C-alpha positions in Angstrom: 0.0 0.0 0.0 1.5 3.3 -1.1 0.6 5.9 1.5 1.3 8.6 -1.0 -1.2 7.5 -3.7 -4.7 8.8 -3.9 -6.9 6.5 -6.0 -9.8 8.1 -7.8 -13.0 8.4 -5.7 -16.6 8.2 -6.7 -17.7 4.9 -8.1 -19.0 2.2 -5.7 -16.3 -0.2 -4.7 -18.8 -2.3 -2.7 -22.5 -2.7 -3.4 -24.7 -4.6 -1.0 -28.3 -5.4 -2.0 -30.7 -7.2 0.2 -28.1 -8.8 2.5 -29.7 -11.2 5.0 -28.2 -13.3 7.8 -30.2 -15.8 9.9 -29.1 -17.9 12.9 -31.7 -20.6 13.0 -35.1 -18.8 13.2 -33.5 -15.5 14.2 -32.9 -12.8 11.6 -29.7 -11.0 12.5 -29.5 -8.8 9.3 -32.7 -8.1 7.4 -32.7 -6.9 3.7 -29.7 -4.6 4.2 -28.6 -2.5 1.3 -25.8 0.1 1.1 -23.0 1.4 -1.2 -19.4 2.0 -0.3 -17.8 4.6 -2.7 -14.2 4.0 -3.6 -11.7 5.9 -1.4 -14.3 6.7 1.3 -14.8 5.8 4.9 -18.3 4.4 5.6 -19.2 4.1 9.3 -21.8 1.7 10.6 -22.8 2.6 14.2 -25.4 1.2 16.6 -25.9 -0.6 19.9 -24.5 -3.9 21.0 -26.4 -6.8 19.3 -27.5 -4.6 16.3 -25.7 -6.9 13.8 -22.7 -4.7 13.1 -20.0 -7.4 13.4 -22.3 -9.9 11.6 -22.3 -7.5 8.7 -18.5 -7.6 8.4 -18.3 -11.3 8.9 -20.8 -11.8 6.1 -18.9 -9.5 3.8 -15.6 -11.4 4.4 -17.4 -14.7 3.9 -16.9 -16.0 7.4 -20.6 -16.8 7.9 -23.3 -17.7 5.3 -25.6 -15.0 4.0 -28.2 -14.4 1.4 -28.5 -11.4 -1.0 -26.1 -9.8 -3.4 -22.7 -8.4 -2.7 -20.7 -6.9 -5.5 -17.0 -6.0 -5.0 -15.4 -4.0 -7.8 -18.4 -5.2 -9.9 -17.7 -8.9 -9.1 -20.4 -11.0 -7.4 -19.1 -12.5 -4.2 -21.8 -15.1 -3.6 -19.7 -18.1 -4.7 -16.5 -16.8 -3.1 -15.3 -18.3 0.1 -13.3 -16.4 2.8 -9.9 -17.1 1.2 -11.0 -16.0 -2.2 -12.4 -12.7 -0.8 -9.1 -12.0 0.9 -7.3 -12.8 -2.4 -9.7 -10.3 -4.2 -8.5 -7.6 -1.9 -10.8 -7.5 1.2 -9.2 -7.5 4.6 -11.0 -7.7 8.0 -9.5 -6.5 11.3 -11.7 -8.4 13.8 -12.9 -7.1 17.1 -10.7 -9.7 18.8 -7.6 -8.5 16.8 -6.7 -12.3 16.4 -3.0 -11.8 16.9 -0.4 -14.5 17.5 0.6 -13.6 21.0 3.6 -16.0 21.2 5.1 -14.5 18.0 6.9 -11.3 17.6 5.5 -8.1 16.2 7.6 -8.6 13.0 6.4 -12.2 12.6 2.8 -11.2 13.0 3.2 -8.5 10.3 5.0 -11.0 7.9 2.0 -13.4 8.4 -0.2 -10.7 6.9 1.6 -11.1 3.6 1.4 -14.9 3.7 -0.6 -15.1 0.4 2.3 -13.4 -1.4 5.0 -15.7 0.0 7.7 -16.3 -2.5 6.1 -14.1 -5.1 6.9 -10.5 -4.0 9.7 -10.3 -1.5 10.8 -6.8 -2.4 7.2 -5.5 -2.4 6.6 -7.1 1.0 9.7 -5.4 2.4 8.4 -2.1 1.0 5.0 -2.8 2.6 6.7 -3.5 5.9 8.6 -0.2 5.7 5.3 1.7 5.1 3.6 0.0 8.0 6.5 1.0 10.2 6.2 4.5 8.8 2.5 4.6 9.7 3.0 2.9 13.1 6.5 3.9 14.4 5.8 2.2 17.7 5.6 -1.2 15.9 9.1 -0.7 14.5 10.4 0.1 18.0 8.7 -3.1 19.3 9.4 -5.3 16.2 11.1 -8.0 18.3 8.7 -7.9 21.2 6.1 -10.7 21.6 2.7 -9.5 20.5 1.1 -10.8 23.6 3.0 -8.3 25.7 1.8 -5.2 23.8 -0.6 -2.7 25.2 -4.2 -2.6 24.0 -3.5 0.3 21.6 -0.3 -1.3 20.3 -2.2 -4.6 19.6 -4.8 -2.7 17.6 -2.0 -1.0 15.6 -0.5 -4.4 15.0 -3.8 -5.8 13.8 -4.2 -2.8 11.4 -0.6 -3.2 10.2 -1.0 -6.9 9.6 -4.1 -6.2 7.5 -2.3 -3.6 5.5 0.4 -6.2 4.6 -2.3 -8.0 2.6 -2.4 -5.0 0.3 -6.2 -4.7 0.7 -8.4 -2.6 -1.6 -11.2 -2.7 1.0 -10.5 -2.7 4.8 -13.2 -3.8 7.2 -12.6 -2.6 10.8 -14.6 -4.1 13.6 -14.8 -2.0 16.7 -11.2 -0.7 16.6 -11.7 1.3 19.8 -13.1 -1.6 21.9 -11.3 -1.9 25.3 -9.1 1.1 24.8 -8.7 4.2 26.9 -9.9 7.5 25.4 -6.3 8.7 24.7 -5.4 5.4 23.0 -8.6 5.5 21.1 -7.6 8.9 19.7 -4.3 7.5 18.6 -5.9 4.6 16.8 -8.4 6.9 15.0 -5.6 9.2 14.0 -4.0 6.2 12.3 -7.2 5.3 10.5 -7.5 9.0 9.4 -4.1 8.7 7.8 -5.3 5.6 5.9 -8.3 7.6 4.7 -6.0 10.4 3.5 -4.0 7.8 1.6 -7.2 6.8 -0.2 -7.9 3.4 1.5 -11.6 2.4 1.3 -12.8 1.5 4.7 -16.0 0.1 6.3 -15.8 1.1 10.0 -18.1 -0.7 12.5 -17.9 1.1 15.8 -19.9 1.7 19.0 -18.1 5.0 19.5 -20.5 6.9 17.2 -18.9 10.3 17.9 -15.4 9.2 16.8 -16.7 7.1 13.9 -18.9 9.9 12.4 -16.2 12.5 12.9 -13.9 10.4 10.7 -16.3 9.0 8.1 -17.7 10.4 4.9 -21.0 8.5 5.1 -22.8 6.9 8.0 -25.4 4.3 8.6 -27.2 3.5 11.9 -28.0 -0.2 12.4 -30.5 -1.3 15.0 -31.8 -4.9 15.4 -30.5 -5.9 12.0 -32.0 -3.0 10.0 -30.6 0.3 8.8 -32.7 3.0 10.4 -30.8 6.1 9.3 -28.3 6.8 6.5 -26.6 9.9 5.1 -23.5 12.1 5.2 -21.6 11.5 8.4 -21.5 15.2 9.3 -25.3 15.4 9.0 -25.9 12.3 11.0 -23.7 13.7 13.8 -26.1 16.7 14.0 -29.2 14.6 13.9 -31.2 15.0 17.2 -32.0 11.3 17.5 -28.3 10.3 17.0 -27.2 13.0 19.5 -29.7 11.8 22.1 -29.1 8.0 21.6 -25.5 7.7 20.8 -23.6 10.9 21.3 -24.9 12.5 24.5 -23.1 15.6 25.7 -19.7 14.3 26.5 -16.7 14.6 24.1 -15.0 11.4 23.1 
């Protein structure tokens, strides 16, 4: 990922039409449709249990779903998780899913596993760019991932995803479990990715931080989109302020 490149914006990179996810008789996502323009950050906010993480897991192919999902004009219905990753979609899960017994450097190298043996120089360049974005990871490159702080683990999870050279980055609750100051650091890192033109779908309970960063926002409640629009306008919506923002500054 070249942090200095700014790919053209506008056309939809991701188109979701009538996405549905059911667990037994329970409908977790109901007829969800939205567009993700290329080069944008699209935030999906809502309460616990709304289906936000389910949405990302369905997009990456980790769980079965119904409906149509087009990525770069390509229908993903028949693509499994590995094929979606190969197509350029990367998920940073809520759990971060790091290998705690491996070093920071080894965790990052694992992010480029699908390129193993095919692009050694490019992987080295990618690693240098990750270290440029997250200098703290370079300082701790030999440290075991399991000994990192919460914010450092989130940065490592982001860095490992970037080693995959994703065209679409799915972020699941990047601020979860982090102190406000650390959350601010993480969101500054995401803002830099946005400036570089990375297309991002950001699922986040911290609606204030998510809407401040995003271009567009969607509010998900009990598996349904109840509000959508420019993020700046949603942040001023009385219902959003009362339900999700309150009067405190994140």
